[in-house]
Wavefront OBJ file of the C-alpha trace (Angstrom):
o trace
v -9.669 -11.569 21.288
v -11.330 -9.313 18.491
v -10.939 -8.920 14.799
v -8.882 -5.840 13.088
v -8.851 -5.372 9.438
v -7.324 -2.928 7.407
v -7.614 -1.629 4.331
v -4.874 -0.074 1.552
v -6.205 1.468 -1.809
v -4.710 3.977 -4.306
v -7.920 6.222 -4.987
v -5.910 8.388 -7.853
v -7.771 11.277 -5.999
v -9.539 11.079 -2.983
v -11.698 14.052 -4.200
v -12.892 12.377 -7.133
v -13.492 8.575 -6.373
v -14.538 10.585 -2.723
v -18.517 8.259 -3.447
v -16.432 4.878 -4.829
v -14.320 5.002 -1.456
v -17.394 5.346 0.980
v -19.357 2.427 -0.949
v -16.317 0.683 0.325
v -16.157 1.199 3.089
v -19.776 0.546 3.831
v -19.571 -2.935 2.003
v -15.771 -3.709 3.567
v -15.879 -2.225 6.746
v -12.365 -1.710 7.569
v -11.185 -0.649 10.893
v -8.505 1.427 9.363
v -8.261 2.751 6.186
v -4.346 3.904 4.349
v -5.070 5.810 1.057
v -2.539 6.973 -1.213
v -2.265 8.875 -4.209
v -5.040 11.636 -2.701
v -3.823 14.482 -4.691
v -4.711 16.868 -2.378
v -3.450 19.366 -0.190
v -4.712 19.138 3.881
v -7.442 21.190 3.858
v -8.723 20.039 0.714
v -9.483 16.381 1.960
v -13.182 15.400 2.701
v -12.977 15.250 5.764
v -17.351 15.530 6.159
v -17.845 12.421 4.317
v -15.678 10.147 6.153
v -16.903 11.177 9.705
v -20.669 10.799 8.389
v -18.932 7.034 6.916
v -18.335 6.137 10.759
v -14.328 7.661 9.831
v -13.494 9.675 12.399
v -10.315 9.435 12.813
v -8.068 10.865 9.974
v -4.306 11.870 9.452
v -3.903 13.248 6.332
v -0.595 14.211 4.587
v -1.164 16.092 1.400
v 0.199 17.880 -1.704
v -0.923 20.407 -3.822
v -2.076 17.976 -7.356
v -0.385 15.243 -6.579
v 1.054 12.623 -4.539
v -0.910 12.732 -1.239
v -1.377 9.825 1.472
v -3.959 9.556 4.110
v -4.880 7.063 7.050
v -8.777 6.950 8.249
v -9.855 5.061 11.222
v -12.811 4.436 13.125
v -10.509 4.242 16.065
v -8.183 7.337 17.751
v -4.845 7.453 15.743
v -1.818 8.854 17.634
v 0.601 10.259 14.912
v 4.185 9.215 14.865
v 7.006 11.687 13.010
v 7.129 10.677 9.218
v 10.012 8.675 8.336
v 12.477 10.478 5.888
v 11.773 8.136 3.393
v 11.916 10.945 0.500
v 15.221 13.054 -0.608
v 12.163 15.512 -2.030
v 10.168 15.746 0.815
v 6.700 14.730 -1.685
v 3.915 13.475 0.905
v 4.166 9.586 0.354
v 4.042 8.684 4.624
v 1.877 8.823 6.798
v 3.081 7.054 10.123
v 0.480 6.135 13.278
v -0.579 4.304 15.843
v -4.139 2.168 15.922
v -5.184 0.262 18.935
v -1.927 -0.563 19.814
v -0.311 -1.009 16.070
v 1.907 0.919 14.461
v 0.636 1.492 10.746
v 2.860 2.776 8.214
v 1.090 3.670 5.050
v 3.556 4.212 2.183
v 3.258 5.525 -1.321
v 6.912 4.552 -3.348
v 7.687 6.331 -5.997
v 7.118 5.077 -9.247
v 9.916 5.351 -11.040
v 9.777 6.960 -14.291
v 10.042 4.895 -17.766
v 13.377 3.600 -18.018
v 14.935 2.009 -15.293
v 18.315 2.636 -15.023
v 19.185 5.662 -12.300
v 22.488 7.435 -14.139
v 19.938 8.097 -16.893
v 16.570 8.071 -14.814
v 16.188 10.307 -11.960
v 12.852 9.423 -11.009
v 13.833 5.430 -10.646
v 17.244 7.208 -8.926
v 14.713 8.751 -6.283
v 12.953 5.259 -6.100
v 15.736 3.332 -5.178
v 17.072 5.388 -2.735
v 13.418 5.675 -1.706
v 13.694 2.130 -1.163
v 17.198 1.748 0.653
v 15.810 4.401 3.079
v 13.212 2.133 4.086
v 15.626 -0.544 4.544
v 17.193 1.480 6.646
v 15.156 2.850 8.907
v 12.400 -0.760 9.242
v 15.701 -2.512 9.828
v 17.214 0.095 13.084
v 13.631 -0.268 14.371
v 13.527 -4.391 14.386
v 16.802 -4.227 16.157
v 15.733 -1.877 18.762
v 12.166 -3.321 19.484
v 11.790 -6.830 18.640
v 8.092 -7.241 19.505
v 7.294 -3.959 17.853
v 3.717 -4.137 16.448
v 3.896 -2.488 12.342
v 1.831 -2.393 9.512
v 3.570 -2.036 6.325
v 1.185 -0.952 3.813
v 0.414 0.915 0.837
v 1.513 1.796 -2.855
v 4.517 -0.090 -2.922
v 4.990 0.262 -6.882
v 6.835 -2.960 -7.080
v 5.458 -6.519 -8.637
v 8.106 -9.137 -6.436
v 7.277 -11.818 -7.750
v 6.987 -14.061 -11.036
v 2.850 -14.481 -10.703
v 2.849 -11.101 -9.340
v 2.615 -9.609 -12.611
v 0.700 -11.092 -16.323
v 4.701 -12.030 -17.240
v 7.556 -12.259 -15.936
v 9.620 -12.362 -19.168
v 7.957 -9.781 -20.481
v 7.945 -7.459 -17.730
v 11.990 -8.108 -16.793
v 13.012 -4.972 -18.179
v 9.746 -2.904 -17.039
v 9.902 -0.997 -14.310
v 8.270 -2.041 -11.434
v 9.529 -5.749 -11.975
v 12.671 -5.103 -12.476
v 15.440 -7.206 -10.566
v 17.317 -4.604 -8.893
v 13.872 -3.075 -7.838
v 12.963 -6.733 -6.542
v 15.953 -6.840 -5.136
v 15.373 -3.802 -2.905
v 12.316 -4.683 -1.498
v 13.270 -7.745 -0.378
v 15.965 -6.247 1.134
v 13.601 -4.269 3.586
v 11.690 -7.103 3.841
v 14.309 -8.938 5.664
v 15.501 -5.633 7.085
v 12.382 -5.406 9.055
v 11.722 -9.145 9.634
v 8.052 -8.542 7.577
v 5.459 -11.408 6.162
v 4.201 -10.749 2.697
v 0.998 -11.492 3.959
v -1.047 -12.492 0.818
v 1.656 -14.338 -0.157
v 2.113 -16.484 2.881
v -1.364 -17.260 2.992
v -1.935 -17.091 -1.116
v 1.663 -18.679 -2.749
v 2.576 -18.316 -5.848
v 1.691 -20.110 -8.398
v -1.635 -18.510 -8.062
v -1.727 -15.020 -9.515
v -2.993 -11.936 -7.167
v -2.797 -8.984 -9.143
v -4.282 -4.720 -7.721
v -3.228 -2.823 -10.453
v -4.400 -2.881 -13.986
v -3.261 0.085 -17.064
v -5.787 2.708 -18.131
v -4.235 1.875 -21.710
v -6.816 -0.986 -21.626
v -9.487 -0.747 -23.400
v -11.055 -4.472 -21.419
v -8.904 -5.142 -19.014
v -10.713 -8.248 -18.282
v -9.837 -9.747 -21.311
v -6.098 -9.607 -21.409
v -5.698 -9.330 -17.658
v -1.985 -8.116 -17.707
v -2.268 -7.345 -13.974
v 0.668 -6.371 -11.534
v 0.190 -6.880 -7.803
v 1.801 -3.267 -6.259
v 0.035 -2.947 -3.572
v 0.955 -4.771 -0.104
v 0.216 -5.305 3.650
v 3.608 -6.010 5.892
v 3.451 -7.472 9.161
v 5.986 -7.361 11.805
v 6.560 -10.574 13.503
v 4.610 -10.022 16.429
v 1.691 -9.692 14.079
v 2.509 -12.417 11.456
v -0.004 -14.998 13.436
v -2.503 -12.834 13.950
v -2.924 -11.809 10.557
v -2.509 -16.139 9.419
v -5.497 -16.439 11.518
v -8.068 -17.071 9.067
v -6.203 -18.196 6.395
v -6.670 -17.489 2.894
v -9.704 -15.784 3.675
v -8.136 -13.190 6.052
v -6.585 -11.407 2.402
v -9.188 -9.738 -0.079
v -8.122 -8.097 -3.057
v -11.522 -6.403 -4.260
v -11.348 -7.175 -8.358
v -14.699 -5.839 -8.877
v -13.889 -1.847 -7.396
v -11.183 -2.033 -11.225
v -14.960 -1.902 -12.964
v -16.909 0.665 -10.860
v -17.191 3.438 -13.238
v -14.429 5.980 -13.154
v -12.417 3.107 -11.317
v -8.609 3.633 -9.881
v -6.026 1.890 -11.786
v -5.717 0.193 -8.526
v -8.469 -1.844 -6.455
v -8.446 -2.035 -2.386
v -6.588 -4.697 -0.381
v -7.587 -5.572 2.886
v -6.538 -7.929 5.448
v -8.347 -9.002 9.048
v -5.821 -9.704 12.217
v -6.999 -11.597 15.008
v -6.127 -8.927 18.140
l 1 2 3 4 5 6 7 8 9 10 11 12 13 14 15 16 17 18 19 20 21 22 23 24 25 26 27 28 29 30 31 32 33 34 35 36 37 38 39 40 41 42 43 44 45 46 47 48 49 50 51 52 53 54 55 56 57 58 59 60 61 62 63 64 65 66 67 68 69 70 71 72 73 74 75 76 77 78 79 80 81 82 83 84 85 86 87 88 89 90 91 92 93 94 95 96 97 98 99 100 101 102 103 104 105 106 107 108 109 110 111 112 113 114 115 116 117 118 119 120 121 122 123 124 125 126 127 128 129 130 131 132 133 134 135 136 137 138 139 140 141 142 143 144 145 146 147 148 149 150 151 152 153 154 155 156 157 158 159 160 161 162 163 164 165 166 167 168 169 170 171 172 173 174 175 176 177 178 179 180 181 182 183 184 185 186 187 188 189 190 191 192 193 194 195 196 197 198 199 200 201 202 203 204 205 206 207 208 209 210 211 212 213 214 215 216 217 218 219 220 221 222 223 224 225 226 227 228 229 230 231 232 233 234 235 236 237 238 239 240 241 242 243 244 245 246 247 248 249 250 251 252 253 254 255 256 257 258 259 260 261 262 263 264 265 266 267 268 269 270 271 272
C-alpha cells in the first residue's frame, strides 16, 4: 500500500501566482494538484516551471483571461473527455485518470450576486451546471459502482452551517443559499460521494478555504467560507479515511502570502 496525496487550489491566475504554487508544491509534495481559475490559454500555461518542479504531466483546459482549470501530476495522466457541465462552454472541467483514480477537477460558476435564476442569468447558469453534474455522476456510479473517482475543485458552495462564518447572515448570500446547498447535496447523493473533510472534521468545528479580498485584515474577523472540496466515491472512502483527521489539510497560512489568492490550497491523503 502506498500514500497518494491530492491537492486542489483556486489560484486566481496561475501566471501571477506561479512562484507561490511552486513553493506550495515543494512544501506539500502532492502527487496531483488540481488548479482552478488559471486565467490563461493552454499555450500560456507555465509548463516549464511545473516540469522543473517534478510535475511533468499536465492537463490544461485554458481560456483567455478567465476561468480555466488544470491538473498537474508526478504521474502520467490519461485524459478523459470532459463532461458537458457548462452551457456556455467555459473551460471549467478537467477530467483524467492518475494511477487508476479518475480525477474530476471542477470550477463551478460563482453565480453572481442575486440568488434568483429568473432575474440573474449567472445564478441560472450555476443551477444548470449543478443539475448537469448530478445527472452525470448519478449515471456514472450506477454504471460502475466500484469506480474510483475523486471530485474536487472550487465548487463555490459552502454547504454546512460551520462552513461559513455566519449561517444566519449568509442564508441569502450566493454560495450558502438553501437552493445551492440542496443542489450540491443532490450531486453528492447521486454520485454517492463522501465529503471527506467533514467526515474527518465534523461539525461544529469550522473549516474555511476562502476569505474575501474586501476584508483588510482577514485574520481579524475570520469571515471565511468552505468553497473548495475533495470528495471521493465509495470505492475510495476507506483509503481517504485511513490517516484520520491528519489526512486532510487546509493550508490557511497561504492566505497570508504576498499577493495571495483569496482561496487556499487543500490536500487529502489516501492510502492505496
